[in-house]
N, C-alpha and C positions, 0 to 999 in steps of 0.2 A: 328939195331932193332932186337928184339928177336921174333922168331916165334916158336910156340909150336903146334904140331899136335898129337892128341891122337885118337887111334882107339879102340873102345870097342865093346863088343858083339860078334856076330858070334856064331857058334855052341858050341864052348868051353867057351864062355863068358869071354875071356881074354882081357886084355888091353895092348896095345903097345904104345910107345911114341917116337916121334922124335923131336929134337930141333935144332934150327939153329940161329946163330947170324949173320945177314947180314953185320954188320960192319967189320967182320973178313973174309968175303968171297972175292973171286977174282972178283966178278961181282956185286957190290952193286947197280949199276944203273939198271941192269937187274932185280934185286929183286924189286926195287922201281917201275919199269914199270909193273911187274907182279902184285904187290899189288894194284897199281892204276887201273888196268884193272878188278879187282874183282867187281861183282855186289854189290850194297849196301845191298841187302836183300838176305840171303841164302835161298835155296830151303827148304821147310818144307813139312811134310805130316801128316795127321791125322790118317792114316792107318798104324800102325806098322806091320812089316813083321817079323815073327819069324826067329831067327838066322841071321838077317841082321846086318851088322856092323853099328856103329854110329861114325861119325867123328866129333871131336871137335877141332876147329882151333882157336888159340889165337895169336893176334899180336896187337901192340900198345894198344889202349883202347877197342879193339874189340874182342869178343868171339862169334863164331857161332857154331851151332851144326847141322850137315847135315846127314840125313839117307843115308846109303851106296848106295842104289839103285838110289839116286838122286844126288850123287856126280858126277858132269859133268862140262864141260867147264873150265873156269878160276879157279874155286875151285879145280877141279881135277888136273889141271896143277900145282897149288900151292902145293897140297899134294904130287904129284909125285916128284916134285923137292926137297921138304924138305926131303922126304924119301930117295932120291938119294944122296943128298949132306949133310944132317944133321947128327947129332949124335943120335944114338938110346939110349933111356934111360930106 
């Protein structure tokens, strides 16, 4: 499965991207467990904060956008792991 993580915004307004294919990883079962633990609804906010990052995460048929200050729990775990083990693009 392909996972794509994009971080945009911040003070400089730049975008960074990380990608990972779980089929080629050494721990596909761990990735499956991590994705299964994700809440079905991503945290959202009506109150934008200047210079906050926005995280856009895409996997399977799912795309979620999470404000940086609300990136927590399993979503943060997923982003951290993709950034650590994936390819930066």
